[in-house]
N, C-alpha and C positions, 0 to 999 in steps of 0.2 A: 924508657922514661926520657921526656924531652927536658931540656935545660930551662930553668927558670929564666923569666925575662923582667927586667926592671923597666918600668914605663916611665916616661917623662910625665911630670905632674904640672897640669895646668895652672896657671897663675891668674888670679883675679886681676882686672876685670876680663873675663872671657864668656861669651854669650852661653857657652855649653854648661857653664856652672849655675845658670839660672833657669835651666830647664827642668821640667818634672820628667822623672825617668820612667821608661816602661817596665810593667811587670815582667818577671820571668816565668815563662809558661812551662818550661821544660827544663831540668837541670841536666845539661850535656855534658860530655867529658871536656868540651872546649870551655864551658863555664866553670868547671871545676879547675881547670888549668888556669883560667883567669883569676880565680879566687886565690889559688897558691901565688901566682904572680904578683897579685896585688898585695898580699901579706909580705912578700919578698920586697916589693918596692916600699912598703910602709916601713918595715924594719930598716931598709937601706936609708931612709929619708933622715933622720929617724923620725917615727911618730907613733901614736897609740891607735889611729884609725885611720881607714882610708875609704872613700866611696868611689864606685865606677866612674860616676861623672867627673871626677877629679882627673881620671886619665882619658877623659874624652868618650867614654863609653856610657851611653845614656840608658842603663839597665839598673834595676832595683837590687843592687849588691852592695853590701858593705862588709868590710873587714875590720877587726878591732883585737887588740891585745893590750889590756891595761896593767899588765903585770910591770910593776917598776922596781921592786926589791931586789937588791942584789942576791943572786945566787938562786932567786926563786925561779922555777919553771916557767918558761913561756905558757901562756893560756890562748893560742890562736883560735879566733872565732870567725867563720864566714857566714854571713846572714844573706840568703835570698828572700826577698820581699818582706823585709822587717817592717813590723808595725808596732807601736805603743798601744797596748791593750788596757792600761791603768797607769796613772800617775797620783803621787802622794800631794796632798795639800802643802806639805812641808816643802819649803824652798831651799835650795844650796846654791851658792855663788862661787864658781870656780874662774879662775884667770884661764880663759880659753885661748887657744892658737889654731892655726889651721895650715896644713901644708900648701894649700893654694893661697895663702896670705901669709908667706914667710916672714918671720922675726917681728910679728906684729901680736899683741896680747890685749886682750880686755876682759873685764868681769862681765860674766852673763849669768842671769839668775835662770834657773830651771827646777823643776821638780826634783827633789833630793832622790826619790825613790820611783823607779818605773818599773813596770811589767812589759815585756816585749814578746811577740811571736813571730817565728820566722820558719823558712825551710832551711835545712842544713844542706851540706854537700851531697847526702844521699837522698836528698827530697823528702826527707822526714820532718813533720811539724814539731818545732821545739818552742818551749815557753820558759822563761826565766825571769826571776825579779833582779834588778840590778840596782846597787846603790854606789855612793862615792864617785870616784872617777869613772867607773863603768856606766853609771847612770847617765852622767853628763856626756861621756863619748857616744853612746848609743843613740842620744837624742841628737847630738851634733851631726853625725854620720846620716842618721835618718832625714834630718833636715836637707842635707845635700841632695837627697834623692827627689826632695820636693823643690828643688831650685833655690834653697834658703842658706845664706852663710852667716856665721856667728856675728859678723858685722851688722847683719840686718837688725840685730837687737840693740844696736847703739843709737846715739842721738845722732842726727844728721851731720853735725859738725865733724864728729870723730870718724864717722863713716866715709866722709868725703876726704878727710885728711888721709886716712888709711888707702883709700882708693887711689889718691894721688901719688902715694909712696910706691904702690904696686904698678902703677903706670910707668913710673920713673925706672923702677926695677927692671921692669920688661924692656924698657928702651935701652938700659945699660946692658942687659943679657943679649939683646939683638946685636948690639955694637961689638961684643967680644966674640 
């Protein structure tokens, strides 16, 4: 058993965050380890979701765990090649944030309920319906695989303001 690795998370604007990711053809032991490391990175951040491009890996892999209740067991999920197969007409609005856009939050409207299909770590096809935070999270993370960030749903003024804050944050981090 190899030790878990915590990856550095890319901060917007980074060109890798705007790229469409490659499908995963074969779920190798390396990709299983990557999924475990991504979960470890996500929990460490802390966050409820993480997509491979956020750590600079342009593969269609996301991890999530939206269990927030104190004392409730974690429910980590790794999804290879996830896709939304159905979405409700009902819309929900969540204040979203992103590990690649630290400390910035904004309300985003998305379908309230979605069905997703993906390959699990054993290469088996899974399908599940998600609602609440899980629905928001799975849509947010799949957006990352398509080069889309939650701020892309915002008006241009708000998006530019957040982008400038992130550029400043990156400059400050480079100096320290």
